[in-house]
N, C-alpha and C positions, 0 to 999 in steps of 0.2 A: 504493500500500500504506500509506503514511504517512497519507494523507487518510482512507481507509476505516477504518484502525486507530483514528484519533481519533474518528470517528463512533461506532464500536462502544464505545470507551472512555467517551464521554459518555453512551451509553445505560445502561451498567452503573453509572456514577457518578451517575445521576439522583437516587437518594435523598439523596446527600450534597449535592447542589446545590439541594435544596428550601429555599425561604426560611424563616428568615433564614440566608443563607450567610455564614460567617465572612469577614472582610475579606481575610485572607491567602489563603484558598482561592479567593475571587472573583478577586483579582488574578492569582494563579498560573494559574488556568484560562483567563482571558482572554489572558494572554501566550502560553501554550502554543498556544491555538487560533489566534491571529493568526500565530504562527510556522508552524503546519501549513498555514494558508491560503496563506501566501507560498510555501511549497514547492510546493503544488498549482498555484498561479498560474503559476509559472515552467514547470511541466510542461505546462500548457495552452498557454502562449505558444510553447513549443518545437514542439508538434504543429500549432498553428494557423499558424505561419509556414511550415512545410514544406508544409502543405496549400495555403496561399494562393499560394505560388510554383509549386506543382505544377499547380494548377487554373487559376491566373491570376485576376485580379479581373474582375468583382465576385464570382465564385463562391466563391473562397477566403475572402474576408472574410465572406460570408454564412454559411459553416459555423460560424465562431466566434460571430458575432453571434446567429444563430438558436438555437444551442445554449444560450447564456447567457440570452437573453431568454425563450425558452420555459420554461426551468426557473424563472426569476424569476416568470413569470406563474403557473406551477403553485404556487409557494411562496405567493404572495399569495392565490391562490384557496384553498389549503389552510388558511391562517390564517382566512379569512372563513368557511369551512365548519366550523371548529373551535369550541370553546366560547368564550363571551364576546362582547362587542360590539367590532367593529372597523370602525366607520363611516368612518374617515378613512384607513385603511391604504393604499388605492390612491392617494389624492391625495398623501399625504405621501411615499410611496415614489417615485412617478413624478415628483413635483416635485423631489425630491432628485436623482434620476437625471438629470433635465433640466439642472439647474444644474451638476452635476458634469461631465457629458459636454460640454455646450455651452461651458462656461467654463473649468473646471479642466483637463480632459484636452486639449481642443482648444487652449486657451491655452498650456499647457506644451509641447505638440507643436509649435505654430507658433513658439514662442520658441526652443526648442533646435534645431529644424530650420533655421530661417532664420539663426540665429547660426552654425551649422556650415557651411551650404551657400550662404548668401546668400538673396536673394529667390527664392521657389519658385513655379513655375507649376502651376496645377491645371486640371482639366477643368471649366470654368464651367457647361457644360450639365448635367453630373451633379450638381454641388453645388447648382445652382439648383433642380433637381428635388427634392432632399432638403428644401431650405428651404421650397419651395412646399407640400409635404405637411406639414411641421412647423407652419407658420403655421396651417393649417386644423385639424390634429389637436389641437394644443395649445389652440386657441380652443374647440373642442368639449369638450375635457377639463376645462379650468379656468375659462375666462371665461364661457362661455354659461350653465352651470348657476348661476353666481353672479348672473347678470342676469335670467334667465327662469325659473329653477328655484324650488323651495320650500326655503328654508333651506339653499341650496347643493347641493340634490339635484334631479336630473331627476324629473319626474313620469312615471308609466307611459306616458302618451300622448306625452311627449317622448322617452322612451327608444326607443320603437318605430321611429321613423325614424333616430335617431342611431346605433343599433347596426349596422343593415345598411349605412348610408352609410359609417361608419368602416371596416367590414370590406371593403366593396367597393373603397374607395379604396386600402386597403393591398394587397389582392389584385391590383388593377390595376397598382400600383407594382411588385410582385414580378414580375408577368408581363412588364412592359416592361423591367425591369432585367435579367432573365435571358434576354430575347429580343432584339428589334431594337435596343434602346437600350443593350445591354451595353457598346458602345464608349464611351458617355458616362461610364462609371465606371472607365475605365482611365487610367493615367498618360499625360500628354501629352509628358513628357520621358523618352525611352528611354535617356538617358545613365546613369541610375541602374539598376543591375542587382541581382539577388538576392544576389550575393556568392558566393565560392568554397565556402562551407559549406552552400549551399542547392542543390536539385536542378537548376534551370534558371533562366535569366534571365527577368525579367518580360516583356521584349520578345518572346522566343520563345514564352512562354505565351500572349501576347495574339494570336498568329497561329494558334495551334492551337485546334481545336474542343474544347470541354470534354468532349463525349461521346467524342471520339477519345482524349483524355488518360485518361479513366476506363477506357476499354476496354483501353488499353495498360498501365495501372498499377492495375488493379482491386484487387489484393491489398493494395498499399501504401496506396491511398486509403481502402479499407474499414478497414484496421487503424488508421490514424491517426484516422479519424473516431470509431471505437469508443473508442480511448484518450483522445481529447479529451473525449468525453462522460463517460466513466468518471472522468476527473480533474476535470471541472467539477462533477459532482454533490456530492462532499464539500464543496466551497466553499459551495454553496448550503445544504446541510443543516447545516453548522457555523454558518453565518451565522444560520440560523433559531434554533438553540440559543443563540447568542450574544445574540440580541435580549433575552431575559429577563435574562441576566446584566448586559448593558449598561444596561437600564432600572433594575435594582437599583443598580448602581454609580453611574450618573448621578444617580439620585434621592438617593443619600446625599450627593453633593456639591452638590446643588441646580442641576444643569445643565438646560437646556431639554429638554422631551420630544422635540422635533423633531430634536435632535442624534443620538438613537439611530437614527432612520431614515436620516440622512445617513451615519453611520458604516457601517451595514449596506449601504447602496447602494454606498459606496466599496469595500467588501470584495467584494461580489458581482461588480462590474464591474472588479475589479483586473486580471484577465488581459487584458481588452480594453484597459484603460488602458496597461498595460506594452507590449502589442503596438503600440499607436498611437505611443507615444513612440519605440520602437525603429524603427518605420517612418519617423518623422520624421527620426531621426538618419541614416537611409540616404537621405533626400531623397525618399521616396515619399509626397508630401503628399496625393495623391488617395486613397491607401489609408487615410490618417488620416481623411479625410472618409467613406470607405466604412464604416470601423469605427465611428466616432463617430456621424455623422448616421444611418447605417443602423441602428445599435443603438437610437437614440432613436425613429426612425420605427417600428421594430418594437415597442418597449416600449409606446408610446402606442397604436399601432394594434391591439395584441393585448390589453393589460391592461384598457383602458377597456371594450371590449365584454364581456370575460370577467367583470369584476366587476359590470357592470350586469345581465348575464344571471343571475349567481348571486344578486344582490340581488333581482331580480324573482321568481326561483323559490323563494327561501327567506324572502321577506318582510322582508329586512334593508334598512335605510336606507344608501345609499351616498352619502356627502358628497364631492363633487368640487370645488365652488366654492372658489376660493382667496381669501386675504385681499387687501385692496388693495395692501399692501406687496409681497407675492409676485407679484401680477399685474403691478405696475409693473416689478419686476426681471426678470420673464419677458419682458415687452414690450421692455425695454431690451436684453436678451440676444438676442432675435430680430432686432431692428433692427441691433444690432452684428454679428450673424452675416451678415446680408444685406450690410451695408457691407463687411465683411471679404472675403467671397467674391465680391463684385461686381468686385473688382479682378482684373487678369490674373495678378498675383503676390501672394502673401501675404508679410508681413514680420514681423520680431520685434516691432515696435510693435503689430501686430494682436494677437499673442499676449499681450503685456503688458496690453493693454486688457481682454481676456477674463479674465485672472487677477485684475485689480482688481475686476471685477464679481463674481467669485466671492468675493473677500474681503469685499465689501460685503454679499453674501448671508449670509456668516457673521456679520457684525455684526447684520443683521436678525434672524437666528435667536436671538441672545442678547439682543435688545432687548425 
């Protein structure tokens, strides 16, 4: 109710927020909007955690991941179909999401989780599957168009094979993750349970068929899915309205343009970030991987084909090729991720290394 009330309020306040917006009104609106987003984020986390432990992983994590990612894709697509030129919105948004998820969220989760529980074991087959897809998808999204494209954009002849290949790889990943390879994405340490405040232990959920669980708790699962989506939507809608205000505010202080995309990405994926850190504090490190790596695989696997299709149909130029500095940082991030998750157990030092890379990314943004 708070989230949708804020959305309606911004609609009616539209004329007052037309540029130039008075500084006091700009700051007040941004503070109130961020506060509303935080309220909604904790509501999303509440529903997502109950669903995850009712359905078991990877199905529970997929509900939160896909609900946020699909709405993010719709948001980017809506901006592209709207007025104005938005040639780099997909590149900037997905790049920001990549660095936030792979370094900031995972780094913080590994740091707090390992400091509380000691070194944590994860399912290396599942995390390796995520990273294998990310290496390919990120290369197709950012590196290849910079090397073989025209001014950082794929030509139509190059888009024709890239779009179906990307979608086919992502669809095959979902098919295997929800099918025969589901066990590869479950916790290997059953000592950590869901806790007394959640429906059942993760160990019990891993033994039960997801179809059986849905059949037994159909009303609860359906209600929580609906509540989760209804609570996620205001976050994305508010972040869309915030983009204009942030651009205005950051422009007044001379901040880099890319900073707006980073802040919006942090807000949109705030529920997933909170859920990941809380899972790490419970020692559920595989769920951290399912949420973070799964979200990024979905983001890249769905966003890039969507914007390329929209660009081809509307005649818009879609610039995906990244700068050399960002490509270097992305390459370092992927190598660090592979190194981190190649070990049997992750440590607090792994988390600290990821956080340092994210800090360096922040330095690059302001350079």
